[in-house]
N, C-alpha and C positions, 0 to 999 in steps of 0.2 A: 504494499500500500504506499502510495506516495506520501500521504500525510504522516505516517509513521516515521518517516526519515527525520522529522524535526522533534520527535517526542524522546524525551528522556535525556540522559548525560552521555557524553563519550567516555570511553574507558579511562582516558587520561584525566579528564575532569573528575570523574568519581573517585579514582584512586587518590587524586590530589585533596578532595574534601574528607576521604577517610583518613588519610595521613594527618591533615590539618586537625581534624577533631580529636583524633587520639593524642596527638602532641599536646593539644591545650588541655585535655584531661590529665595527662601526665604532670604538666606544669602546675595545675591546681592541686594535685595531690603528691608533689614531688617530695619524696622522703629526704632529699638533700637539704630541705629547709631546716630540719632538725640539726641544731649545733652539736659539736662533740660533747659539751658540757651536759646537755639534757640527755644525750645518749648514754654518757657515763653515769649519771644519776639513775637511769632507767635499768641499766644493766647491774648496778651495784645494790639493787634492791633485794632484800632478803626474801621478798615473795616472788621474785621472778624465776620461775622454774627452769627457764631456758638458760640462766646464767650459770657459770661454773665458779664464780668469783664474786662474792658479794662484799658488802662494806665491812663486816665482821672478819672476814679472812684479810681483807685489806689492811684493817686497823691493827689486827693482831701482828701480822708480818711487819708492818711499818713500825710498831711499838718494839718488836723484837730486834729489828735493825738498829732502832735509835738506842735501844738498851745496850747492845754490844759496843756501839761507839761510846756511850757514856761510860761503860765499865773500862773501856780500854784508857779512858782519861784519868782514872782514878786508882788503877792498880799498877803493879810493876810492868814495865814494858817487856822484861825479859819472859815473865810468866804469860802475859795476855797481850802481848804485843800484836797478834794477828786479828784480834777482835775487831779493830778498826776497819780493816779490809774486809772482814765477813759482814760487818753491819752494813757498808755500802752495797755489798752484793745483795743482801736482803732488799734493801730499799730499791734497789735497781729492779729485782725481781718484782716487787710490788708494782713498780711502774710498768714493767713489761707486761705482766698479767692483766692489769687494767687496759691496757692499750690493745692487747690481744682479744679480750672478751668485747670491748667496745668495737673494735674492727670487725669481729665476726657478726656481732649483733648488726652492724650497719650494712654488711654485705648481705644478712639474711633480709633486712627491711629492704633492700635495693634490688634483690634478686629477680623478682617479678617485673618490676619497673624495666630493668635492664634487658629481660627477655623480651619485653614488648618492644623496646628500641631496636633490638636486633631484627625482629620480625618486620618493623616498619622500614628498616633499612633494605631488607629484602623486597618489600612492596615498592619501595622508590625504585630500585632497580628494574623490577617489572614494568614500572610505570614508563621508564626512559627507553627500555629496550624491546620489550615484548610488544607483538602486534597480535591482539587477541581478535579471533573470528568466531562464528557460530560453532565451528567444529571444535573449539576448545572448551566449549560448555556441555554440560549434560544434555542429552536430548529433550526437547520440549515436552514429548509424550512420554518421559520417563515415568513409570508408575510411582505413586505416592508411597513413600517409606517412612515409618515412624522413627527410623534411625538416622535419617539424612533430612535436614531443612532446607528445602530449595524454595525459590520464589522467582516467578516469571516478572522479568524486569526488561525495560527498554535500554539497550546500550549500543551506542553508534547506530542509532536509528533501526535497530533489529530487536526483536523480542527473543530473549534468551533466558535459559533456566539457570538463575544465578544462585550460589550458595549464599545462605543469609549473611555470613560473616563479611561479605563484601558489599553488602548494602549500604547506601550512605544517605545523608540528608539531601534532599532534592530529587531523588530516584524516582521515576515514574514506574509503578509496579502495576500489575494485573492481578486482582483478586478474583477468584473462582468461587462460585458458589458454595457455601459452607466452609470456606477457609478462614482461619484466623488472621488477623492483621499482624505482620511482624514488628510493627511499631506504631507510633502515632502518625496518622496520615489523614488527608483531606481528598475528596473525590476531585479529579481533574475537571476544570472548568466549572465546578460548583462546590464552593468552599463550605456551603451549609451542610454538606454531608461528611461528618467527621467520625473517624474510627479510632479508638485508642488501642494500646497494646493488648493484645488478647482477645479483642472483640471478633465476633464473627460476622462476615459479610453473608447476609441472608436476604436476598432479594424477595419482594412479595410475590407469593404463589397462591393459586387458587387451591382451595382445601373445601370446596362444597361438595355436598353429596351428590354422586352421579349413579346412574342407573345403566347407562350405555357407554360404549367405548368412546372416549373423550380426546380431543387433540389438545395437548399442552405445548405451548411455545417454550423452546428450552430457555433457562434462566440464563441471562447474559452475564459474562465476565465484565467487571467494571475497572476502570483505570484511576489508580489513587496516586498522590504524591507524597512521599515519606517526609515528615517533619522533624525526624531525628535520626540518628545513626544508630541502629539496633545493636550493634557491638558494643557501644559505649555503656549499654545498661549492664552487660556482662563484666566489662572491665571495671566498672565502678565497684560492683560486689566483689570481684577479686581483690582490688586495691584496699577496699575497706576490710575484709577479713584476713589480710595478710598479717596485720599486727596481732591478731588473736587466734593465730592458728593452733590447733590443738597440740599439745604437748606429748610426746612419746611416752611409753611405760618406762623405758630406760631413763629417761630424763627425770621422770617422777621419782624413780627409785633413788637415782643419784642425788637428787635433791633433797630427798628424806634422809638419806644416809649422811651424805657430806654437810649439807647445809643445815639441816634441822638437829640431827642427832650429834654430830662431831663439833661442827663449828658454833652452833648456836647454845649447845648445852654442855658438852663434854669438854671442850676447849676453855670456856669461862670458868667451869667448876675446877678443872685441874689446874688453872693458873691461880685461882683462889686458894686453893688447897696447898699449893706450893708456897704461896706467899705466907700463909697460916703457919705452916710447918717452920718456915724460915724465920718467922718472927718469935715463934716458941724457942726456937734453938738459940736465937740471938738474945733473948731476954733470961731464959731460965736454965738452959743446959749448956751454955757455952763454956762454964768452968769445968764441965766433966769432958765433954767431946771436942771442946774448942770452937771458935768462930772465926770465920774469915772476914775479909773486908765487907763492909755493908753493901756495897754496890754489887759484889759478887752474889751476896746472899739474896738481895731484894731484886736485882735486875738480872743477873746473869742465870742464876738457878731456874727461876720461872721460865725464862726462854729457852734453856736447855731441855726442860721437862716438856713444855708444850710444843717446840718445833717439830718433833716427828710427826705430829697429827695435823698440821698446818699444810695446806694445798699449795705447796711451793712451786711444783712443776705440773700439778695435775691440769690446770686450764689449758696449757699449751700441748700437753700430751693428748688430752681429750680432743682438742681441734685437730691436731695431726693425725691420730688415729681415725678420726671421723672421716677425714678427707681421704685417708688410705683405703677404708672400706668401701666408700662409695667409688672411688677410682676403680677398684677391682670389680665391683658390680657392674659399672658402666662399661669397663672394657669387655667383660663377658658378653653383655647384651649385644654389643657391636662387633663381636668377634665372628669369624668364619664358622668357628665350632658350634656356636648357638643356632646359626642357619643350618649347619649340616644336621643337627639334632631335630630341628623342626622339619627339614625336608624327608629325613627318614621316617619319622612318625608319620607324616603326611601319606607315605606310600605303604604304610602297615596295613597287612590284609585284615586283621581283626581288631577293632578299637578297644575290646575289652581284654586283650591279651595281657599277660603280666609285663610290666615296664620295669627295666632296671637299667640305670646308667652305671656301666662298669667303670672301674677305676681308670681304665686306660683312656676313656673319652673324657673323664674329668681332668686327667693330667694334660690332655690334648688341649682341652680349653685353656689351660693356663699357659700353654706355650706359645710363642710367636706374637704375644699381645703387648703391645707398647703402653702399658698401663702406667708408665712413668708420666707421660704427657697428660693423661687424665688426672693423675695425681696433682700435678702442678696446677692444672686449670681448676681443679676442684678446691684446692688450698687457696688459690688467688682469687677465686670467684670469677673467673675470666672464660668459662667453658662455653662453648656454642652448642655442642650435641649432647651434653650430659642432661640428665633430668634435674629438677630443682632440688638440688641436694641439701640445702639449708631450710627453705621454707617448706618443702614437703618431706624432707628426711627419709627417703626410701630405705635407707641401711636399717634404721631403727624400726620402721614399720613392717618391713618384710622380714625382719627378725623376730617379730612378735605378734604378727597378725593372727587373729584367731578365726576371722571370717572373711572370705572373699566373695564379694557380691557382684552380680552381673545384672545391669538395669536394662539392656538391649540384647534381643535375641537375633534378629536378621543380620547375617553376616558376621556376627561374633560367635554365638553359641551354635548356630545354624548356618547353612549355606544360605545365601541372600534369597534364593527363589525355592519355593516348594516344588517338589517334583512328582510325577504320577506315581501312585502306589497301587492302585487296584484299577481294573477296567471290568465294568459290568455290562453284559448283554444277554439277550434271551435266545435260547435254541430250543427247537422242537425235536422230540423223539417220538418214535413210534409207540413206546411202551413208557410206563412210569418207572423211573429208575428207583432201585431199592436203597441206594445210599446217595445222599446229596452231599455237595460240595460244601454246603454250609448246613449242617444239621439242625443247630438251632433255629436258624431262620426259617428253613423249609418246614420244619416241624410245626412252628407257629403258623406259617402261611397255609400249610395242608389242613390244620384244625380249623382255621376261619372258613376256608373254602368248603370243608365238609359241613360246617355249620349252615353256611348259606345254602348248599345243595339240599339240606334237610328240610330247610325253610321253604325252599322251592316246591319240595314234595307236598306240602301243605297248601300250596296255592292252587286255585282251579287250573286244570290242564289246558294248555294252549294247543293250538293247531300246529303239528309238527309235519312240515313238508320235507324235511331233510331225509334223504334215503339212508345215510350212514348213522349208526347209533352212537351215542355218546361214548361208549366204551371203546369205539374204534377210533375216536378223535386223537390227533397226536397230542402229546403232553408237552407243555412248555417248561423248560428246564433253565434254571439260573447257572450262568457261566460267569465265574469271577476269575480273572488272570492277575496274578500278582507280578509287581515289578519290584526290581531291586536297584537302588541308586548306587552308582560307582562312587566308593569313599573318597576317591582322589580327584573327582572331576565334578563341577556344579552342575552339569546337565546330562552326563551319560546315564542311560538305562539299560537294564537287561531284564528279559522275561525269565521268570523263575522256572515255568513249565518248558522243558525241552521240546514238547510237542505243539507249542504255541501255533505254529504255523498251520495246523489242522483247522484253526478258527480263522483263517485269513479272509474268507469270503465276508464274515461278521465284522472283521476289524477294518477292512479297506473303506468303506463308507464312512467309519468313524475317523479314520486318518485323514480322509479328503475334507470332512467337515471342519476338522481342526486346521488343517492347512489353509482352507479358504476363509475361514472365519477368524478364529482365535489367532492364527499366526499370520495374519495378512497385514502388513505394513500399511496398506491404504485405508485401513479401517481405523487407524489409530487415533486420529484427531476426533473423528465423530464418536468414537467410544470413550475417549477421555471427557468430552463435553457430557456425555450421558452420565458417566461416574459422577461428575460434579452435580449434576442436576439430580440424581439419585442421593447424593450426598446431603445436599440442601433439603430434600423431601425427609429424610430420615431424621433431621434435626427436630422435627415437629412431632416425632414419635420415639421416646426414649427406649422402647422395646424393639425397635428396628435398627438395623446397621447395614450399610451396603457392602455387598460382597462383590468386590469389582478387581479391576486390575489383573486381567488374566493373560495378557499378552507378554511375549518377549521379544524385542525388536532385535532381528539379527544383525542389522546394520550397527547397532550400538551395544553390542554384546558385552564389551568391557564396561560401558557405563552401567548396564543393566545388572551386570554382575555385582558391582559396588552399590548401586544406588536402588535397585529396584525391589518392589514388593510384589512383583507380579507372579502369575502362576504359569510357568513356561510349560507348554505341551508340544512345542515344535519338535524336541528330541524324540517324543511318543510317535509322532507322524512318520519321522525318518526311520524309526524301528519298524514300523509296519511296513515300509517299503517305498515311502513317497520321497522324492527329491525336491529340492527347492524350486527346481524348474517345472515341476508339475502345475504349479498355480498359474504359470504364464498361458496355459492352455485355456483359462477362463479370464473373463472379464467382469470387473465389478461395476454394477449398475446402480443398485440402491442399498441403502442400510436402514432397517427399521428397528426401533427401539420401544419397548413396552415395558410397562410396569405397573403395579397395583399395590395398594396398601393391604395389610391383613389386620384383622381384628386379634390384638394381643391376648385379650382375656380368654379367647377361646383356646388357648394352648392349656390352660389349667383344667379343662374339661377332658383331656386326653388321658386315657389310663396309663400310658407310657410314661407320662411325666408326673403322675401323682405320687410316685415313689421320691421325688426330689424334694429336698426341704423347701419349706414355704419361703425362706429367706434367699434361695438360689435365684440369682437373676440371669435369665436367660436372654441373649440378644438373638433376635430373629433375622435371617437374611432377608433382605428386600426382595420379595418376588419380582423378578425382571426377565426379560428375554431380549437377546440382541441377534437379529437376523440379517443375512446378506442376500440380495439377489443377484446371482451370477448368470452369465450367459457364456456358452462354448464359442470360442473364437471360429471354430469351423462350421457352427450352426448357431447364427445369432437368433433363431426363433426359438431355441430351446432355452428356456429360464427356468432356473432351479433356486429354491431357498434353503439355505443352510442356517440353521438357528443353534444358539446355545443358550442355556437358560438355567435358573434354578429348578430343582427336581419337581416342584409342585406345579408350577406354571407350564412346564415342559409337558407333564403327563396330561394336564388338562388339554393341551393343545393337540395331543397325539390321538389317532383312532387305530393306528396299526403299528406293527413293529417288523423289523427286518430280521429273519432268524438265519440268515446267510444264504439261503437258496430262494426264499419266496417270501411274500408279505403275509402276515398273520394278523388277524384282529385282536386287539387287546381285550382279554376277557378280565373279569373280576379278579381272578387268581393272578393274573399277569400284572394288573395295576397294583395289587397288594404286594406282590414280590418287590416290584420296583420302589414302591413307597417305603416298604420296610428297609430296603438297603439304603435308600436316600436318608431316612430319619437316622439310622444308626450311624452311618458314615459321617453326616454332616455335625453330629455331637463333637467329633473328635478331629476331623479333616475337612477339606474344602471339596465339595462335590459339585460337579457341573454336568448337566445332562445335554445331549446333542439330539437334534431331530433334522428331518428333511422332508421336502415334497416338491414335486414338479409343478410349476406354474403354467396356467393357460392364458393369463393376462399380464400385461406388463404394468408397471407401477410408476405413477407420476413422480417426478422428482420433488415436488413439493412435499410428499409425505416423508421423505428422508430429512426434512427440516423442522419436523415437529416430532414429539413422542406421544405415545398412545397410553393413556392411563385407563385401565380397567376397573371396574367396580371391585370392592373387596369380596362381594359374593357374586361371582360371575358365571355359576353353573349354568343358568338359563340361557346365557349367551353362547355358551359353547354348544348347548343342546340343540339350539335353533340352526346351528351351522354344521351339525354332524351330518355327514353324507350317509345315507342309507347303504351304500356299498363304497368301501374305501377306495378302490381304484378298479378299473376293469381287469377282468380276470386274465386276459392275455397279457397284461403288464406283470403278471406273477410268474411268469415262464422261466425267466432267466435273471442272473445277476445284474446284467446290463440294463434290464428293464427298470431296476430300482431307480434310475436316474430319469425316468419319464420320457415319453414320446409325444407330449402334448404340444400342439402348435399354439403360437401366441395369438390370441384373439381378443382385441380390445384393450382398454387401459383403465386401470383403477385410480380414481381420482379423490374419493372420499374417504374418511376414517372408517366407515363401517365396512367398506370393501376391503380395506387394509386389514381389519380384523378378520374377515372371513378368509382370506388367504392364509392367515396364520393358523387356522383350525385345520383339522383332518391331516395332521403332519405324520410322519412316519418315525417312531422312536428308534434310534440307532444305538444307544447306549449311554453309560455315564462313566465318568472318570474321577476318581478321588485323588487328591494331592494332599501331600504332607510335608512339613518342613523336617529335614534330616539333619541330625546332629553332627557337627564337625568332629573328625577324629581327634584332632588336637585337644579339643576341649574334654571329649570323654577320657581321654588319658590324663588330662591336668586334674580332673575331678578325682580320679583314682589314686593320682599321687598326693592330692591334697588330703585325701581321707587317711592315707598312711602317715602323713605328717600331722594329723590331728587338727587339720584346718577345715572348717565348715564353709561348704560352698552353698551360697543362697542366691536364688534366683528370683528377681522382683519381676514377675511377668504381668504384662499388660492385658493378657487374655483371661478369659474365665477359668474356673476351677478345673473342669473337666478337660478342656482342651490344654492346659498348662500342665496337667498331671500327665498326660499321654505324651508330651514332649520331654517332661522329666524323666520319664522311664526310659526314653532313647538315650537320655545322657547317663543313665545308670544311678540316678537318684532314687531314693526311697519315695515312693508315692502311694502309700498305704493310707488308712483311714485316718491316721492322725499325724500325717506328714506335710499338711499344707494348711495355710491360714488365708482366708480372704480378707483383704483390706478395705472391700466395699462395705460402706456404712450399711447396717442392718435395716434401718429405715431411712428412706430418702423422702424429704418433704415434697409434695406434689408442687412443683413450680407452675406458675401460670404460664401456659404456652399457647399461642394464638392458633389452637387447632380448629376452632369453630369460626374463626374469622373468614371472611369472604373477601379474597384479595383479588382485584380484577387485573386483567391483562388484555391489551388490545393485540392487534395483528402483528404489530412491529416489536414491542417492547412491553415490559411490566410498568404500568403507570404508578406513581406515588399514590400510597392511600394514607389513611389516618394511622395504620399500624406501622410501627417502626420497622426499617429494613434490616436492623441488627438484632442479633442475640447475643447478649453479653455473658459473661462467663457464669454469673450467677443465675441466669435464666435459661440455660441451654442444658438441660440434663443429659442429653445424650451426646454431647460434643466429644467428651473423651473417647466414647465408643465410636464415634464417627471419624475421629482422627485415625484410631487404630485399624480402620477399614476392615480388617480381617477377624476382628474379635467378635466372633459370633457363633451361636449354635444355629442348628437348622430351624427351617420353618417347621414346627411340630405340626405334623398334619396327619388326618385320618379322613377316610372317605367311605361313604355308603354309596355304591354305584349300583344302578338297577341291574336286574338280571337280564341276560340276553336270551331271548327265545331261541329254541333251536329250530328255526324255520330255514327253509331254502325254497328258492324259486324254481317252479317247475320248468319254466322255460330255459333255465341254464342250471342243470344239475350240478355243476361244479362251483357255482357262486354261492357264497354263505351270505345271507342277508340278516344282520342283527335287527331285531324288533325292540325298539325302546318303550318301556312301559312308563309313559309320561304321567300317569296318575300318581305315582310315587315322586316324593322330592328328592332329586338327585343332590348329592352334596359334592361341592367342588373341592378340588384337592387342597385349597387353602382354607377350607372351613373344616371346623373340628366337631367330631361327635365322640360320644362316649363308645369306646370300643370294649371288646371283651378282655378278659384276663389273659388269654392267649395271644393277644395282639402284639407281638414283637416287643417283649418288654426291654427296657434299657438294662444292659449288663453292668453299668457304672453306677455306682452309688455315690452321686455328688453331695448327699447330706454328710454333715460333719458329726459323725457318731461319737467322736471324742469329746464334743461339747467345747471344744476349743473356742476362743474368743473370735467374733465375726465383726470386722470393721476396726479401723485404726484407733477408735475412741475407747475400744474395749481392751486394748493390749495392756496398758498400764495397770488398770484395776485387776486384770488377771494375774498379772506377775505379782502384784502386791498381796492378793488374798488367796490365790489358789496355788499356782506352781510356776516353774520357769519353762514350761514347754514351748512357749513362743519363741524362747531363745535357742531352741534347739532343732526347729524345723528348717527344711532347705528350700521351702517353695512358698512364696507370698503371691497370691493372685489378685486380679482386679486391681493393679497398682497404676497410681498416677504419680506424676513428678512430686505433689505435695505429700501424699501418703507414703512415698518411698523415702522422702527426706525425713519425715518424722519417725518412721520406724528405724531409719539409721541412726537417728539421735536417741532412741530408746535403747538401742543395742550398745551404743557407747555409754550411756548413762550406767548400764549394768557391767561395764568392764570389758566389753568387746572392742577389738582392735580391727577395724573395717577397712578393707581394701576394696575400692569401687572400680569395676571395669565396665566401660560403655563406649558409645561412639561420640568422639569429640565433635562430630558434624551435626549433632543433634542440639538445638539451641536450648532445649529444657533440661539438659543435662548438667549444665554449669554450676547450679547452685548444689546439686547432689555431689559434684566432685569437690566441691570447696567444702562440704560438710563432712567428707570421709576423712579418714587418717592419712590416706594416699590413694592416689588413683594413677 
């Protein structure tokens, strides 16, 4: 766009503003403004636990040196002639120790500002030398990740995906619906619209009651101008907390023994006792034992007695040894041996195998390392690559750490992208199998099917024109193929079943749907806009959360590996046999997006969720479908619809399924099997359903520019559009016929027609995805357990999903091994659910309702930011029986007769089900009666037991609750090391609270 060329700042201007703002902040809080005298007073304080030399030690040593000098003046030179020299040495040591501790304290205070100045110098070099283009930034459509904070920003006249730390005052940013503001900002060209830091941009949207498919105009992005530099907020917090950094346990013990016990109590008492004894000797017993010169008895003897317990060389030795230990630690971390150990562990075949670092490896680590350079840099405070050895004190903390905590999962504990774990599809067999692949699930399904058949026997008989009997009907069997993730590669997959190619005819349509829809780069921009729209819709319902970001851009694989939260299925398509060039045989014509709200209270009616604790908070995935209309390059009249969706809306849209050889009508039992699998896997993984149908009409491009919202209860709409016959029987004869032979006749221009073409689809299968733990983390947790260090995971996801992943890492995940930090009772916030917010054809018009959702009024913001923190749409269904009729004119054609007298229940509507209806095998209730909610932790520790300090998993965490829980752990003596993503803007305060990071 030509107008965009004038928007925003250039890279040179933006970096200049960033440098100027940070330098101004450093000048305001410059620690150099503290004089040496004030620094000396601070370091000599008795209450300063970081000081190794206080005024008591200083005074005693100075008095001792002065006493030696005075003694040498009154006694014989031949006997005590050297005391004068020793006295000046002691006074010199006093001055040296005072200078060293003050110098070390000054280096500690200047360490972080100095590190910021070094980084500023690097930014200045980039400003002068680097030429930044769009290819230097993460891809604009990189999926949202809670571990990486990115912001769409105009730089050099282009819209780029900028890391939050590079934002500056005056930047023109683009906020998507449902996105929080990175800082105080005003809307471009409309200064009346103001967003403060953390406020959510939520444009007005219609939330009126609908009974028919309704077109919704996509919520638009808005341009805002930043009024502050967001990084300054973090730097201010860092600089303010530097002076009150937590003290290590070694410093506390040293201060207790040396300063409190020896110098504050033992030394004065010993000095007074010596003076008293000398006085008694001088007055009463000198005639028996004799008495020396008064200066020797009252000056020299107390000094000689108390001098051994005075810290003469301790301050300098403490500083030198501290620098030596940090130098060795830093040299090891930067050595080739450390990298070699990481590389070897990455290629280990079994993450749970015993790990032992032999002595030869340890010796190799110390050889060839120039730790002397590190020692000099650490001692003088001039290091460029070392950690913050004085302000963070890694040597002390790592030597005493009792808990290693991790606040981010993706890219740290797990691979950045979830990988396919199971493939679900249906097959037909001539006879009912005796043993099922999933005995529990099939048993439950069979019981329900038998009950429904028994009910059918009680109904009046219907006319049966079918020539074949029910006993001769083919039986539908569930096939579930497991996949294993390559532990050394983020995307590599392998089928567990060596005979998986026997199911290739069922897998190929699924692989093609993945290639043309999920992994199609041409659909990225539309899909990302739809994700933002769904995120904004979920803000108005705290029980819903969008399940989005399912594609992995192959052209930005490096970026997606580091930054993405997407669910990559491209490798699965390749494993099935499709190459990247296969999609070039098709042309993308249109993209259709559909969503609907669900009534969350209906979840509580389902028997499968009655076993859950009442306090358990389930986030339901927002029912949605994303479909693409494709045409073959060799036959432009052949239009095909490929859909990916949540399991509930996909099942509603499908009438048939592909069994690998032909099309079969979805029966009640088939739907039950699909639904059971979806409900089970969605609790612990990410489940996506795929469907397909050939199209006989083209679709107007205008329908791609709107989204279709369905009523929450849309079963009547699907019934009206159910075809009496799924497809012509001649289309059932071959695998190739799956892709349809219909010719294009007419064009669909209205939303009703758009809904009709999304009905009567063919169910292809479902794929479940799960995050896989990294080998290095599994091995690290095992080593930490051997070292008696507790690993703690602060998970942003719910209890069940977090427990499943903790099992993958080898953590205990039993009934008393996790605590949810989600408050047990959340007040009902006033949300504009009932407000009718109007939209015209072009844009959303301002209404009386505020377009902003502030932090205190947005109950589901944290869930929406997590994107994938969700449980399934818990659904059950009652679908009418299919009459066993056939049309006499076509003996091979099966015609399902729908009994409209009964109320069909849509797959998103809940009904009470039987006890045998696929019960959940996971007990999410906290039977140990552990505290629930961060506000219950301290009362439990004070009145019950210390179990909250022993668990390894905290779920439903937010930055504020994580911060408070770390503070509680520290109050009870824990030494906490925090591990997380430095690219996450929310982690700054958590890192500052931890003992080290």
